[in-house]
C-alpha positions as CSV (number, residue, x, y, z in Angstrom):
1,M,107.3,133.1,100.5
2,E,110.4,131.8,101.8
3,R,113.5,132.7,100.5
4,E,116.3,130.4,99.6
5,V,118.8,129.7,102.2
6,K,122.4,129.3,101.0
7,T,124.5,126.9,103.2
8,Y,128.4,127.6,103.8
9,V,130.4,124.9,105.6
10,L,133.4,126.3,107.0
11,K,136.5,124.0,107.5
12,R,139.7,124.6,109.3
13,P,142.4,126.0,106.7
14,T,144.8,123.2,105.2
15,E,148.4,124.1,104.8
16,E,147.5,124.5,101.0
17,A,144.6,127.1,101.6
18,V,146.9,129.3,103.3
19,P,148.3,132.0,100.7
20,R,151.6,131.2,99.8
21,K,154.2,134.1,100.8
22,L,156.1,135.0,97.8
23,S,159.6,135.4,97.8
24,I,160.2,138.3,95.3
25,D,158.5,141.7,95.7
26,Y,156.9,141.6,92.0
27,A,155.4,145.1,92.2
28,A,158.4,146.9,93.0
29,A,160.5,144.8,90.5
30,L,158.1,145.5,87.7
31,N,156.0,148.4,86.1
32,Q,152.4,147.9,86.2
33,Q,151.9,146.5,82.5
34,Q,154.7,143.8,83.2
35,L,153.3,143.0,86.3
36,A,150.0,142.2,84.9
37,A,151.5,139.9,82.5
38,V,153.7,138.3,85.0
39,T,150.7,137.5,87.6
40,A,148.0,136.5,85.0
41,G,145.9,133.7,86.0
42,D,145.5,130.3,84.0
43,G,144.4,130.4,80.6
44,P,146.1,131.9,77.0
45,S,147.5,135.3,77.1
46,L,149.4,137.2,74.5
47,V,151.9,139.8,75.6
48,I,152.5,142.7,72.9
49,A,155.8,144.2,73.7
50,G,157.7,146.6,71.8
51,A,161.6,147.1,71.5
52,G,163.0,148.0,75.1
53,S,159.6,147.5,76.7
54,G,161.3,144.6,78.8
55,K,159.7,141.6,77.3
56,T,162.6,139.1,78.5
57,R,162.6,140.5,81.7
58,T,158.9,139.8,81.8
59,L,159.0,136.3,80.6
60,V,161.8,135.6,83.4
61,Y,159.6,137.0,86.0
62,R,156.7,134.9,84.7
63,V,158.7,131.8,85.2
64,A,160.1,132.9,88.5
65,Y,156.3,133.7,89.7
66,L,155.1,130.6,88.7
67,I,157.5,128.8,90.7
68,D,157.0,131.2,93.6
69,S,153.7,130.8,93.5
70,G,153.8,126.8,93.8
71,V,153.8,125.5,90.5
72,D,156.1,122.6,89.8
73,P,159.2,123.6,87.9
74,S,158.8,120.6,85.8
75,N,155.3,121.6,84.9
76,I,156.6,124.7,82.8
77,L,157.8,124.6,79.3
78,L,159.4,127.5,77.8
79,L,159.9,127.6,73.9
80,T,162.4,130.1,72.2
81,F,163.8,130.2,69.1
82,T,167.6,129.7,70.0
83,R,169.1,127.6,72.7
84,K,171.1,130.2,73.9
85,S,167.9,132.4,74.8
86,S,166.5,129.7,76.7
87,Q,169.7,129.1,78.7
88,E,170.2,132.9,79.4
89,M,166.4,133.1,80.7
90,L,166.7,130.3,83.0
91,E,169.8,131.4,84.5
92,R,168.0,134.8,85.2
93,V,165.1,132.7,86.8
94,G,167.6,130.6,88.8
95,D,169.3,134.0,90.2
96,L,165.7,135.2,91.4
97,I,164.3,132.0,92.6
98,G,167.4,129.5,93.2
99,T,168.2,126.2,91.7
100,S,164.6,124.8,91.5
101,S,164.5,126.6,88.1
102,Q,166.9,123.8,86.9
103,R,163.6,121.6,86.5
104,V,161.9,124.0,83.8
105,C,162.0,122.4,80.6
106,G,163.4,125.1,78.1
107,G,164.7,125.2,74.8
108,T,163.9,125.4,70.9
109,F,160.8,124.1,69.4
110,H,162.9,121.6,67.4
111,S,164.8,120.5,70.5
112,V,161.9,120.0,72.6
113,A,160.1,118.0,69.6
114,N,163.1,115.8,69.4
115,M,163.0,115.2,73.1
116,L,159.2,114.5,73.1
117,L,159.4,112.2,69.9
118,R,161.9,110.2,71.5
119,R,160.0,109.4,74.8
120,N,156.3,109.2,72.7
121,G,157.1,108.5,69.2
122,R,156.5,105.0,68.7
123,S,152.8,105.0,68.2
124,V,153.6,107.4,64.7
125,G,156.4,105.1,63.8
126,I,159.1,106.7,65.3
127,E,161.9,104.7,67.1
128,P,163.6,106.5,70.0
129,G,167.0,106.0,68.3
130,F,165.9,108.1,65.0
131,T,168.5,110.2,63.3
132,I,168.3,113.8,62.5
133,L,169.3,114.8,59.2
134,D,171.1,118.4,58.9
135,R,170.2,120.5,56.0
136,G,173.0,119.3,53.8
137,D,172.4,115.6,54.4
138,A,168.6,116.4,53.8
139,E,169.6,117.9,50.5
140,D,171.7,114.9,49.7
141,L,168.9,112.5,50.3
142,I,166.6,114.3,48.0
143,A,169.4,114.2,45.0
144,L,169.7,110.5,45.6
145,V,166.1,110.0,45.4
146,R,165.7,112.4,42.6
147,S,168.5,110.0,40.7
148,Q,166.5,106.7,41.7
149,L,163.1,108.2,40.2
150,G,165.4,109.2,36.7
151,L,164.6,113.0,37.2
152,N,168.0,114.1,37.6
153,E,168.7,113.9,33.6
154,K,165.1,114.2,32.6
155,D,164.9,117.9,32.0
156,K,168.0,120.2,32.8
157,R,165.2,122.8,34.0
158,F,164.5,120.4,36.6
159,P,164.8,122.4,40.2
160,R,168.0,121.6,42.2
161,K,168.1,119.7,45.5
162,G,168.2,122.9,47.3
163,T,165.2,124.5,45.6
164,I,163.3,121.2,46.0
165,M,164.2,121.0,49.9
166,E,162.8,124.7,50.0
167,M,159.3,123.7,48.5
168,I,158.9,120.6,50.6
169,S,160.0,122.5,53.8
170,K,157.5,125.5,52.9
171,S,154.7,122.9,52.3
172,E,155.2,121.2,55.7
173,N,155.9,124.6,57.8
174,T,152.6,126.2,56.4
175,L,150.5,123.2,56.1
176,R,149.7,123.6,52.7
177,S,150.1,121.1,49.8
178,L,153.0,121.1,47.6
179,D,150.9,121.8,44.5
180,E,150.2,125.1,46.2
181,I,153.5,126.1,47.0
182,I,154.7,125.4,43.4
183,L,151.8,127.3,42.0
184,E,152.2,130.3,44.2
185,E,155.7,130.6,44.8
186,F,157.7,128.6,42.1
187,S,155.3,128.8,39.0
188,H,158.1,128.4,36.7
189,F,158.3,124.7,37.9
190,S,154.7,124.2,37.4
191,D,155.3,121.8,34.7
192,H,157.2,119.5,37.0
193,S,154.6,119.4,39.7
194,E,153.6,115.9,38.9
195,D,157.1,114.4,39.2
196,L,157.8,116.8,42.2
197,G,155.0,115.3,44.2
198,R,156.3,111.7,43.4
199,L,159.9,112.9,44.7
200,Q,158.4,114.2,47.8
201,K,156.6,110.9,48.6
202,A,159.9,109.0,47.9
203,Y,161.9,111.3,49.9
204,Q,159.4,110.8,52.8
205,A,159.5,107.0,52.3
206,A,163.2,106.9,52.4
207,K,163.6,108.5,55.7
208,R,160.7,106.4,57.2
209,Q,162.5,103.3,56.2
210,K,165.9,104.4,57.6
211,Q,164.5,106.1,60.8
212,L,165.6,109.5,59.5
213,L,164.2,112.9,60.3
214,D,165.0,116.0,58.9
215,Y,164.5,119.2,61.0
216,D,160.8,119.9,59.6
217,D,159.9,116.4,60.3
218,L,160.6,117.1,64.1
219,L,157.4,119.5,64.3
220,V,155.4,117.5,61.6
221,M,155.6,114.3,63.4
222,L,155.4,115.8,66.8
223,R,152.0,117.6,65.4
224,Q,150.9,114.2,64.0
225,L,151.6,112.5,67.3
226,L,149.4,115.0,69.3
227,L,146.7,114.6,66.8
228,L,146.7,111.0,66.3
229,D,147.8,109.5,69.8
230,E,145.3,111.0,72.4
231,A,146.9,109.0,75.2
232,A,150.3,110.8,74.2
233,R,148.8,114.1,74.0
234,A,146.9,114.0,77.3
235,R,150.2,112.8,78.8
236,I,152.4,115.6,77.4
237,S,149.7,118.2,78.2
238,S,149.3,117.1,81.9
239,Q,153.0,117.3,82.0
240,Y,153.3,120.7,80.7
241,R,150.7,122.9,82.1
242,Y,152.1,126.3,81.6
243,I,153.7,127.1,78.3
244,L,155.7,130.0,77.4
245,V,156.7,131.2,74.0
246,D,159.3,133.9,73.3
247,E,158.8,135.8,70.1
248,Y,155.3,134.3,69.2
249,Q,154.8,136.7,66.5
250,D,157.5,134.9,64.4
251,T,156.1,131.4,64.9
252,I,155.1,129.7,61.5
253,R,151.9,128.1,61.1
254,L,153.3,124.7,62.0
255,Q,154.8,125.6,65.2
256,A,151.4,127.6,66.3
257,D,149.3,124.5,65.4
258,V,152.0,122.4,67.6
259,I,151.4,124.9,70.7
260,R,147.8,124.7,70.3
261,Q,148.0,120.8,70.6
262,L,150.0,121.1,73.4
263,A,147.9,123.4,75.4
264,T,144.6,121.3,74.7
265,T,143.8,119.2,78.0
């Protein structure tokens, strides 16, 4: 019986095939666990880090390693919970790797969502010039809508605007219905569930009519964009091939789902 013969074709090495020489001695700068996280291959990775274990250092070196390995800095997305954290990390990357780090997209979930919606939001009814409502303005709009629906004087026990905002926010951030939130966390307002549902819909309609988004809407509408506009999702996902998330354990369900959608190719 003849044995199968495998054929190999040898080609002259191209410039891309030659291993890239790294500018940093990562093994000398990091401990074994940090090095493993920094040099991990493609695909999802979860880094579990206790206090003082060098989590921020590892993230900084991971960004530097990707750039050092030939990844286009504009293909890297660094998500943090504060703008200051993102700026400080990227400054440290710059100290390690040079000015190329300035092309890394870094920021909070909301700032990145704001940027992506202004560039891609038309398919879900969001114009580039939309206005962002801060918490106070959002509560004032809720109060106005509540008054227009005749709910402000209907019952003295009807929740105040701040409480209503909290209910709606929890519903959106946890991807649960308003009825479920009221039943589980605001049961003393359960008699008003129907009216609160009407108010929520009217509040959303008022925002859409005037091209207003509150902070929760930034992530809600980005998630909707990624789910409904396949072309936009593919475009954004191909742009950000490497997504790093600081303090992932603190992400809410909505943020985690946005990350999953961004990482889907």
